[in-house]
C-alpha positions as CSV (number, residue, x, y, z in Angstrom):
1,M,28.3,-76.9,-24.8
2,N,31.9,-77.6,-23.5
3,G,34.9,-75.3,-23.9
4,I,32.9,-72.0,-23.5
5,N,35.2,-69.0,-24.1
6,A,34.6,-65.2,-24.1
7,T,33.2,-65.1,-27.6
8,D,30.7,-67.8,-26.7
9,L,29.8,-65.9,-23.6
10,I,28.9,-62.9,-25.7
11,W,26.8,-65.1,-28.1
12,Y,25.1,-66.7,-25.1
13,L,24.2,-63.2,-23.6
14,L,22.9,-61.9,-27.1
15,V,20.8,-65.1,-27.7
16,I,19.6,-64.9,-24.1
17,L,18.3,-61.3,-24.6
18,V,16.8,-62.1,-28.0
19,S,15.1,-65.3,-26.9
20,L,13.8,-64.1,-23.6
21,S,12.5,-60.9,-25.3
22,I,10.4,-62.9,-27.8
23,H,9.3,-65.3,-24.9
24,E,8.1,-62.5,-22.8
25,M,6.5,-60.6,-25.7
26,M,4.4,-63.7,-26.6
27,H,3.2,-63.9,-23.0
28,A,2.1,-60.3,-23.2
29,Y,0.7,-60.7,-26.7
30,T,-1.3,-63.8,-25.9
31,A,-2.8,-62.0,-22.8
32,F,-3.8,-59.0,-25.0
33,K,-5.5,-61.4,-27.6
34,L,-7.2,-63.0,-24.6
35,G,-8.7,-59.7,-23.5
36,D,-6.3,-58.5,-20.8
37,T,-4.3,-55.2,-21.6
38,T,-2.3,-55.1,-18.4
39,A,0.9,-56.3,-20.1
40,Q,0.3,-54.0,-23.0
41,E,-0.1,-51.0,-20.7
42,D,3.1,-52.0,-19.0
43,G,4.9,-51.9,-22.2
44,R,5.6,-55.6,-22.4
45,I,4.5,-56.3,-26.0
46,S,8.0,-55.4,-27.1
47,L,11.3,-56.9,-28.4
48,N,13.2,-54.5,-26.3
49,P,15.1,-56.7,-23.8
50,L,15.3,-53.8,-21.3
51,V,11.6,-54.1,-20.3
52,H,11.9,-57.9,-19.8
53,I,15.2,-58.8,-18.0
54,D,15.6,-59.6,-14.3
55,P,19.2,-58.9,-13.2
56,F,19.6,-62.2,-11.3
57,M,17.3,-64.7,-13.2
58,T,18.3,-63.4,-16.6
59,I,21.9,-62.5,-16.3
60,V,23.6,-64.0,-13.2
61,L,21.7,-67.4,-12.8
62,P,22.3,-68.6,-16.5
63,F,26.0,-67.9,-16.4
64,L,26.4,-69.6,-13.0
65,T,24.6,-72.7,-14.2
66,L,26.2,-72.7,-17.6
67,I,29.7,-72.6,-16.1
68,S,28.9,-75.1,-13.3
69,F,26.6,-77.5,-15.2
70,G,27.0,-76.8,-18.9
71,V,23.4,-76.0,-19.3
72,P,21.9,-72.5,-18.6
73,V,18.9,-72.1,-16.3
74,L,17.2,-68.8,-16.7
75,A,14.0,-66.8,-16.6
76,A,12.9,-63.2,-17.2
77,K,10.7,-60.7,-15.3
78,P,7.2,-62.0,-15.0
79,V,4.6,-60.5,-17.4
80,P,1.7,-59.1,-15.4
81,F,-1.8,-60.1,-16.2
82,N,-5.3,-59.8,-14.6
83,P,-6.9,-63.3,-14.5
84,D,-10.3,-61.6,-14.1
85,R,-9.9,-60.0,-17.6
86,V,-8.7,-63.1,-19.4
87,K,-11.0,-65.2,-21.5
88,Y,-11.4,-68.9,-20.6
89,D,-10.6,-68.4,-16.9
90,D,-7.8,-70.8,-15.8
91,F,-7.4,-72.2,-19.2
92,G,-6.8,-68.7,-20.6
93,A,-4.2,-68.2,-18.0
94,A,-2.6,-71.5,-19.0
95,M,-2.6,-70.4,-22.6
96,I,-0.7,-67.2,-21.6
97,A,1.8,-69.1,-19.6
98,A,2.5,-71.7,-22.3
99,A,2.9,-69.1,-25.0
100,G,6.4,-68.2,-23.9
101,P,8.0,-71.7,-23.6
102,V,6.2,-73.0,-26.7
103,T,7.6,-70.1,-28.6
104,N,11.1,-71.0,-27.4
105,L,10.5,-74.6,-28.6
106,A,9.5,-73.3,-32.0
107,L,12.5,-71.0,-32.1
108,A,14.7,-74.1,-31.3
109,A,13.1,-76.2,-34.0
110,V,13.8,-73.5,-36.6
111,A,17.4,-73.3,-35.4
112,G,17.5,-77.1,-35.8
113,I,16.3,-77.0,-39.4
114,L,18.7,-74.1,-40.3
115,M,21.6,-76.2,-38.9
116,H,21.0,-78.6,-41.8
117,V,21.1,-75.8,-44.3
118,F,24.3,-74.4,-42.9
119,I,26.1,-77.7,-42.0
120,S,29.0,-76.7,-44.2
121,N,29.7,-73.3,-42.4
122,P,31.1,-74.1,-39.0
123,S,30.8,-70.5,-37.6
124,I,27.1,-70.2,-38.4
125,L,26.5,-73.8,-37.3
126,H,28.1,-73.0,-33.9
127,V,25.9,-69.9,-33.4
128,L,22.7,-71.8,-34.3
129,D,23.7,-74.6,-31.9
130,I,23.9,-72.0,-29.2
131,F,20.5,-70.6,-30.2
132,L,19.0,-74.0,-30.3
133,S,20.5,-75.2,-27.0
134,L,19.4,-71.9,-25.2
135,N,15.9,-72.0,-26.4
136,V,15.5,-75.7,-25.4
137,A,16.7,-74.6,-22.0
138,L,14.3,-71.9,-21.7
139,F,11.4,-74.2,-22.7
140,V,12.4,-76.9,-20.2
141,F,13.2,-74.7,-17.3
142,N,10.1,-72.6,-17.7
143,M,7.9,-75.6,-17.9
144,I,8.9,-76.8,-14.6
145,P,5.5,-76.9,-12.6
146,I,6.8,-75.0,-9.5
147,P,5.5,-71.5,-9.0
148,P,6.2,-68.9,-10.3
149,L,7.4,-70.6,-13.5
150,D,5.1,-71.0,-16.5
151,G,4.6,-74.8,-16.0
152,S,3.0,-74.1,-12.7
153,R,0.2,-72.0,-14.3
154,V,-0.4,-74.7,-16.9
155,L,-0.5,-77.4,-14.2
156,Y,-2.8,-75.3,-12.1
157,A,-5.5,-75.2,-15.0
158,F,-5.8,-78.9,-15.0
159,A,-5.0,-80.0,-11.5
160,P,-7.5,-81.1,-8.7
161,D,-8.3,-78.7,-6.0
162,S,-5.8,-80.4,-3.5
163,V,-3.0,-79.7,-5.8
164,R,-4.0,-76.2,-6.4
165,A,-4.2,-75.5,-2.7
166,F,-0.6,-76.8,-2.3
167,M,0.7,-74.7,-5.1
168,E,-0.9,-71.7,-3.7
169,Q,0.8,-72.4,-0.3
170,I,4.2,-72.7,-1.8
171,E,3.9,-69.8,-4.3
172,Q,5.7,-67.2,-2.1
173,F,8.5,-69.6,-1.5
174,G,8.6,-71.2,-5.0
175,I,11.5,-69.2,-6.3
176,F,13.8,-70.3,-3.3
177,L,12.7,-73.8,-3.9
178,I,13.7,-73.5,-7.5
179,F,17.1,-71.8,-6.5
180,G,17.7,-74.6,-4.0
181,L,16.9,-77.4,-6.4
182,V,19.1,-76.1,-9.1
183,L,22.1,-75.1,-7.0
184,F,22.1,-77.8,-4.4
185,F,20.2,-80.8,-5.7
186,Q,22.2,-82.7,-8.3
187,P,19.5,-85.2,-9.3
188,F,17.2,-82.3,-10.3
189,V,19.9,-80.7,-12.4
190,N,20.6,-84.0,-14.0
191,L,17.0,-84.5,-14.9
192,L,17.0,-80.9,-16.5
193,V,20.2,-81.8,-18.4
194,T,18.7,-85.1,-19.6
195,L,15.5,-83.4,-20.9
196,N,17.6,-80.6,-22.6
197,E,19.8,-83.1,-24.4
198,S,16.8,-85.4,-25.5
199,I,14.8,-82.5,-26.9
200,R,18.0,-81.1,-28.5
201,S,18.8,-84.5,-30.1
202,F,15.2,-84.8,-31.4
203,L,15.2,-81.3,-33.0
204,L,18.5,-82.0,-34.7
205,R,16.9,-85.0,-36.3
206,L,14.1,-82.7,-38.0
């Protein structure tokens, strides 16, 4: 992840757009399969990145954190859903939330396997490494249990009422809390980096 050049930045952008599009499409598709057509009607069951990107969270933030810390932190525009129309109540909502990050983890695993296949081709190996690393970063970041990230919805389904109440109180400020932690609280960033590297190392051993 060191020595990032202009070509790498282009690859990072392309991989971000592809990976996030698949991530968001899986949120929307899972919601549809669980009975809610809100995301489908909004055009979110799509691989078109233009319907999923958020200018700051998808473009600016990952480049800032990639250049500053060596690990990209990013997210896309949230997929809308109506919890009253989803099967299994809070657990259905948790399934929708988990669908995106779990898909990124699966994509990273596929990239890790392919890296063994193309081990003798440095160019392809480098692109696969970028793909693996970014998808691990997407999984780790989105599973942070702070609203509005996916991990918060997963936690909400299993949390006691006191934790749910606290999460509801901070939801409107959650995005600022996340930015503050990422940009100004180094131990939090170190934790993300450690998790990224641990998962990446595990997938490379598959």
